[in-house]
MIGU-563229 format. One line per 2 residues: number of its first residue (from 1); their letters; for each residue x negated, y, z of C-alpha. Coordinates in nm, 2 decimals, padded with zeros to 4 digits. Each point is the difference from the previous one (the first is absolute). Layout:
% MIGU-563229
NUM = A = X/Y/Z; ...
END
This chain:
% MIGU-563229
1 = ML = 00.01/-00.02/-00.02; -00.15/00.35/-00.05
3 = DI = -00.04/00.27/00.27; 00.15/00.38/-00.05
5 = YE = -00.35/00.12/-00.15; -00.02/-00.27/-00.24
7 = RL = 00.36/00.10/-00.09; -00.04/00.33/-00.01
9 = AS = -00.27/-00.03/-00.29; 00.20/-00.17/-00.16
11 = YL = 00.29/00.19/-00.02; -00.23/00.30/-00.02
13 = DT = -00.17/-00.22/-00.35; 00.42/00.04/-00.11
15 = LP = -00.04/00.33/-00.04; -00.09/00.17/-00.32
17 = AG = -00.41/00.07/00.08; -00.04/-00.30/00.15
19 = YP = -00.17/-00.16/00.28; -00.21/-00.30/-00.14
21 = TT = -00.16/-00.24/00.24; -00.36/-00.11/00.09
23 = ED = -00.19/-00.31/00.06; -00.08/00.22/00.36
25 = GL = 00.30/00.12/00.09; -00.19/00.35/-00.04
27 = EL = 00.36/00.17/-00.12; 00.16/-00.22/00.41
29 = QI = -00.23/00.12/00.14; 00.09/00.44/-00.09
31 = LR = 00.35/-00.12/00.14; -00.09/-00.10/00.32
33 = KL = -00.25/00.36/00.06; 00.30/00.18/-00.12
35 = FT = 00.33/-00.15/00.15; 00.11/-00.21/00.29
37 = EE = 00.18/-00.27/-00.03; 00.35/00.18/00.05
39 = EA = -00.08/00.26/-00.24; -00.11/-00.27/-00.30
41 = EL = 00.39/-00.14/00.15; 00.18/00.32/-00.08
43 = AL = -00.21/00.09/-00.30; 00.13/-00.32/-00.17
45 = HL = 00.34/00.11/00.01; -00.08/00.38/-00.17
47 = MI = 00.03/00.05/-00.38; -00.15/00.21/-00.25
49 = LD = 00.30/00.22/-00.01; 00.13/00.15/00.31
51 = EP = 00.25/-00.07/00.24; 00.11/00.14/00.31
53 = VS = -00.09/-00.14/00.38; 00.36/-00.18/-00.02
55 = VI = -00.09/-00.16/-00.31; -00.32/-00.15/00.13
57 = AY = 00.11/-00.05/00.35; 00.26/-00.28/-00.10
59 = KA = -00.22/-00.16/-00.24; -00.27/-00.03/00.29
61 = GL = 00.24/-00.09/00.28; -00.08/00.32/00.20
63 = EQ = 00.15/00.23/00.21; 00.06/00.35/-00.18
65 = DY = -00.24/00.18/00.25; -00.23/-00.24/00.02
67 = AS = -00.01/-00.05/-00.34; -00.01/00.38/-00.06
69 = KL = -00.34/00.08/00.25; -00.16/-00.32/-00.17
71 = LE = 00.02/00.12/-00.35; -00.11/00.41/00.06
73 = RM = -00.34/-00.18/00.20; -00.07/-00.22/-00.35
75 = VQ = 00.02/00.32/-00.22; -00.19/00.18/00.30
77 = KG = -00.28/-00.27/-00.04; -00.01/-00.05/-00.41
79 = LI = 00.15/-00.27/-00.06; 00.36/00.04/-00.15
81 = SG = 00.17/00.33/-00.17; 00.23/00.27/00.15
83 = SY = 00.19/00.25/-00.09; 00.24/00.28/00.14
85 = PE = 00.29/00.13/-00.21; 00.06/00.34/00.16
87 = GK = 00.40/-00.11/00.22; -00.03/-00.30/-00.06
89 = PP = -00.19/-00.31/00.20; -00.24/-00.13/-00.06
91 = VY = -00.12/-00.30/-00.30; -00.33/-00.23/-00.02
93 = SI = -00.12/-00.21/-00.26; -00.28/-00.24/-00.03
95 = SQ = -00.31/00.07/-00.13; -00.25/-00.08/-00.19
97 = FV = -00.37/-00.08/00.06; -00.09/00.20/-00.29
99 = VG = 00.11/00.27/00.00; 00.11/-00.03/00.27
101 = FY = -00.05/-00.06/00.36; -00.34/-00.01/-00.06
103 = ED = -00.07/00.35/-00.15; 00.22/00.03/00.40
105 = QV = -00.29/-00.07/00.15; -00.13/00.36/-00.04
107 = NR = -00.12/00.14/00.32; -00.01/-00.31/00.14
109 = LD = -00.28/-00.25/-00.20; -00.23/-00.21/00.24
111 = AE = -00.27/-00.18/-00.15; 00.15/-00.34/00.04
113 = LV = 00.26/00.10/-00.20; -00.21/00.20/-00.25
115 = NL = -00.19/-00.31/-00.07; 00.29/-00.28/-00.02
117 = FE = 00.10/00.27/-00.28; -00.32/00.01/-00.19
119 = AY = -00.01/-00.35/00.00; 00.36/-00.08/-00.11
121 = AP = -00.01/00.35/-00.24; -00.15/-00.25/-00.30
123 = IY = 00.21/-00.29/00.05; 00.30/00.22/00.00
125 = FD = 00.00/00.21/-00.29; -00.17/-00.29/-00.16
127 = KG = 00.31/-00.22/00.02; 00.26/00.31/00.05
129 = PW = 00.19/00.21/-00.30; -00.18/00.26/-00.03
131 = KK = -00.17/-00.16/-00.35; 00.34/-00.03/-00.10
133 = QP = 00.22/00.25/00.17; -00.17/00.26/00.21
135 = QI = 00.13/00.18/00.28; -00.12/00.33/-00.04
137 = RT = -00.10/00.24/-00.37; -00.29/00.18/-00.10
139 = IP = 00.07/00.39/-00.10; -00.24/00.23/-00.18
141 = VM = -00.12/00.31/00.21; 00.27/00.29/-00.09
143 = EA = -00.35/00.17/-00.22; -00.08/-00.30/-00.20
145 = IP = 00.40/-00.04/-00.12; 00.04/00.11/-00.37
147 = VT = 00.33/00.22/-00.09; 00.23/-00.15/-00.22
149 = PE = 00.33/-00.11/00.03; -00.04/-00.41/-00.01
151 = VL = -00.14/00.12/00.37; 00.29/-00.09/00.29
153 = PY = 00.07/00.12/00.30; -00.16/-00.28/00.19
155 = MQ = -00.31/00.01/-00.15; -00.07/00.35/00.10
157 = VE = -00.13/00.00/00.40; 00.15/00.40/00.01
159 = AI = 00.34/-00.15/-00.14; 00.02/-00.24/00.30
161 = LQ = -00.07/00.21/00.25; 00.24/00.30/-00.11
163 = SK = 00.21/-00.35/-00.07; 00.03/-00.08/00.47
165 = TD = 00.10/00.25/00.26; -00.22/-00.10/00.29
167 = FA = -00.31/-00.11/00.06; -00.20/-00.13/00.20
169 = VR = -00.41/-00.14/00.05; -00.22/-00.20/00.16
171 = NC = -00.34/-00.16/00.03; -00.10/-00.31/-00.29
173 = VC = 00.05/-00.36/00.15; -00.34/-00.11/-00.25
175 = RQ = -00.21/00.26/00.14; 00.02/-00.04/00.29
177 = EK = 00.01/-00.40/-00.05; -00.35/00.12/-00.16
179 = EI = -00.10/00.22/00.28; 00.04/-00.27/00.27
181 = LD = -00.26/-00.24/-00.19; -00.24/00.34/-00.02
183 = KG = 00.10/-00.07/-00.36; 00.16/00.33/-00.02
185 = CG = -00.10/00.26/-00.28; 00.13/00.32/00.13
187 = KP = 00.25/00.12/-00.17; 00.35/00.19/00.08
189 = ME = 00.12/-00.19/00.22; 00.37/00.15/00.03
191 = TC = 00.16/-00.08/-00.34; 00.25/-00.26/-00.03
193 = MM = 00.30/00.17/-00.01; 00.42/-00.10/00.05
195 = FD = 00.30/00.18/-00.12; 00.35/00.05/00.11
197 = SA = 00.10/-00.25/00.20; -00.31/-00.13/00.05
199 = AS = -00.20/00.25/00.08; 00.28/00.09/00.33
201 = NT = -00.08/-00.40/00.05; -00.41/00.07/00.02
203 = VK = 00.01/00.27/00.24; 00.31/-00.16/00.20
205 = TG = -00.28/-00.25/00.00; -00.24/00.18/00.13
207 = KG = -00.21/-00.08/-00.33; -00.02/00.35/-00.13
209 = RM = 00.11/00.31/-00.01; 00.22/00.22/-00.21
211 = IS = -00.15/00.19/-00.29; 00.11/00.28/-00.26
213 = ME = 00.06/00.03/-00.35; -00.36/00.20/-00.01
215 = EA = -00.17/-00.22/00.22; 00.06/-00.26/-00.18
217 = QG = -00.07/00.09/-00.32; -00.35/00.17/00.23
219 = IL = -00.07/-00.44/00.06; 00.03/-00.04/-00.33
221 = KQ = -00.21/00.27/-00.15; -00.22/-00.11/00.28
223 = AR = 00.03/-00.38/-00.05; -00.10/00.08/-00.40
225 = EA = -00.30/00.19/00.09; -00.13/-00.34/00.24
227 = GL = 00.09/-00.22/-00.32; 00.28/-00.22/00.13
229 = VL = 00.27/-00.06/-00.21; 00.35/-00.03/00.05
231 = QP = 00.18/-00.25/00.05; 00.39/00.05/00.09
233 = SN = 00.25/-00.32/00.09; 00.13/-00.18/-00.39
235 = SQ = 00.32/00.18/00.01; 00.19/00.28/-00.20
237 = DP = 00.02/00.14/00.32; -00.30/-00.09/00.18
239 = IF = 00.05/00.08/00.40; -00.38/00.04/00.05
241 = LC = -00.31/00.08/-00.20; -00.41/-00.17/00.10
243 = AC = -00.28/00.20/-00.09; -00.29/-00.31/00.01
245 = CS = -00.33/-00.05/-00.04; -00.10/-00.33/-00.21
247 = CC = -00.23/-00.05/00.27; 00.16/00.02/00.31
249 = CG = 00.41/-00.08/-00.10; 00.14/-00.37/-00.03
251 = VL = 00.15/-00.01/-00.39; -00.24/00.21/-00.18
253 = SN = -00.37/-00.18/00.14; 00.17/-00.36/-00.10
255 = IK = 00.10/00.12/-00.29; -00.31/00.16/-00.06
257 = NH = -00.17/-00.33/-00.04; 00.22/-00.12/-00.26
259 = PN = -00.16/00.03/-00.34; 00.35/00.18/-00.17
261 = PG = 00.10/00.20/00.27; 00.25/00.21/-00.19
263 = AL = 00.20/-00.34/-00.04; 00.11/00.11/00.37
265 = VA = 00.09/00.25/00.03; 00.34/00.16/-00.12
267 = NP = -00.16/00.38/-00.17; 00.21/00.13/-00.30
269 = YF = -00.40/00.17/-00.05; -00.31/-00.15/-00.15
271 = AE = -00.32/00.19/00.00; -00.17/00.10/-00.36
273 = HN = -00.38/00.10/-00.06; -00.09/00.20/-00.29
275 = PA = -00.44/-00.11/00.01; -00.02/00.33/-00.27
277 = YC = 00.08/00.23/00.30; -00.13/-00.18/00.29
279 = IA = -00.41/00.19/00.12; -00.12/-00.32/00.27
281 = CS = 00.12/00.21/00.30; 00.10/-00.34/00.21
283 = AC = 00.30/00.19/00.19; 00.25/-00.22/-00.15
285 = AE = -00.24/-00.32/00.04; -00.02/00.15/00.44
287 = IC = 00.43/00.06/00.05; 00.09/-00.38/-00.23
289 = PM = 00.19/-00.14/00.26; -00.05/-00.31/-00.20
291 = AA = -00.34/-00.01/-00.23; 00.20/00.11/-00.33
293 = LT = -00.25/00.25/-00.09; -00.39/-00.13/00.11
295 = MN = -00.32/00.18/-00.10; -00.25/-00.25/-00.21
297 = GS = -00.35/-00.05/-00.01; 00.01/00.24/-00.25
299 = SE = 00.18/00.29/00.20; 00.29/-00.04/-00.25
301 = IE = 00.35/00.00/00.14; 00.15/-00.29/-00.08
303 = FD = 00.38/-00.12/00.07; 00.23/-00.30/00.08
305 = QT = 00.36/00.05/-00.08; 00.12/-00.31/00.18
307 = RC = -00.16/00.06/00.29; 00.14/00.41/-00.02
309 = IG = 00.36/-00.01/00.27; 00.06/00.37/-00.15
311 = CG = -00.03/00.24/00.31; -00.21/00.28/-00.20
313 = LC = -00.21/00.03/00.24; -00.29/-00.03/-00.28
315 = IT = 00.21/00.35/-00.18; -00.01/00.20/00.34
317 = VC = -00.41/-00.03/-00.01; -00.09/00.01/-00.35
319 = PS = -00.13/00.39/-00.12; -00.04/-00.16/-00.39
321 = ES = 00.37/-00.10/-00.03; -00.07/-00.29/-00.09
323 = QK = 00.18/-00.18/00.15; 00.40/-00.01/-00.04
325 = LV = 00.36/-00.19/00.07; 00.20/-00.18/-00.17
327 = LK = 00.36/-00.14/00.01; -00.03/-00.38/-00.06
329 = PD = 00.21/-00.15/-00.30; 00.36/-00.04/00.11
331 = LE = -00.04/-00.41/-00.02; -00.30/00.05/00.29
333 = QP = 00.18/00.24/00.17; 00.04/-00.13/00.33
335 = KI = 00.42/-00.03/00.14; 00.04/00.19/00.32
337 = PK = 00.31/-00.09/00.21; 00.24/00.26/00.11
339 = NT = -00.01/-00.04/00.33; -00.17/-00.24/00.34
341 = TQ = 00.27/-00.20/00.01; -00.06/-00.07/-00.44
343 = TY = -00.37/-00.08/00.09; 00.03/-00.25/00.22
345 = LS = 00.24/-00.24/-00.23; -00.20/00.12/-00.28
347 = IS = -00.32/-00.17/00.19; 00.22/-00.30/00.15
349 = KA = 00.09/-00.04/-00.38; -00.40/00.06/-00.04
351 = RG = -00.07/-00.32/00.24; 00.26/-00.25/-00.22
353 = IG = 00.31/-00.10/00.04; -00.02/-00.23/00.23
355 = NL = -00.13/00.36/00.23; 00.28/00.23/-00.11
357 = VS = 00.32/-00.26/00.05; -00.12/-00.04/00.33
359 = ML = -00.01/00.33/00.11; 00.33/00.05/-00.14
361 = WI = 00.11/-00.31/00.21; -00.12/00.15/00.29
363 = LI = 00.19/00.42/-00.02; 00.31/-00.28/-00.13
365 = KN = 00.00/-00.23/00.34; -00.12/00.34/00.20
367 = YF = 00.28/00.16/-00.21; 00.33/-00.24/00.16
369 = KT = -00.14/-00.01/00.37; 00.02/00.31/-00.04
371 = IK = 00.42/00.04/-00.10; 00.02/-00.22/00.25
373 = I = -00.08/00.27/00.29
END
């Protein structure tokens, strides 16, 4: 019979982002580190969609007051998601591993958890669905985008900001992780932005602070100057925007090891290099996060377009205009889901029909449990 942590790991693996098993049980060690047995048991009764305490308590067989206190404790520990709509009772949902309860350990990391994650991450990213359907996408820095009618609002970071009402910022958990390992890169720490309800939830749980639109724009400027890649959640209406470095970011550092990083990101752009204009100053090679641009032995810039993820950072430092971003052909354009729910369904579908059916079955079972209340 499976113990509570094995059951939770199995449940997490049915969710879109997955939670693959390992021979040495690293995935179980992470859960034991973070969840008490009581918390793990309650997590099994949460859906990926929000539910009120009354529903969750009924499914778990708990008194509502007790369930409410336990759920709030789990939210504060970053184990599950809580949402607090104005004038309505709070609602809760299961968190996936990544993007999810690992990122919500920001400001709570210790050496034991970091070392467990470092050991598990390569397995997770190798077995997970990232190569088929990413949870996050890459967008260019604003200065690099060519102004054409084909540029849609969700392709532009400035348009994304303009569509939001509330903003919060918190530390980058990836750079915090590397700092604990004494492998920090020294790049700005407070760069991860959350929007609207996710922003207020970030502040309520003490993981970040509210900021103004002007401060958000300042963070983007700081990120560009530091050579950070902009990565929002993979939907047309993103709930977060990360500014990532390829040395610390779990996603970027793993795809950098792939021979074709450009195929693993959802980005409508790629860069083009014109050697006729290039003065071989090496600025682009120094800032490129994927080593798509390199200086060869003849002091010339070489460009490998298969490694380009379309971040546009090379354009911002090129003094000779030898770099430019262009839209990919229509057949190569990534299909960006409209919202987070559609993103999750797309990821489940990419993992295979079995996982999609499993996820839908969980939603159906929970629905019928709910209507009995």
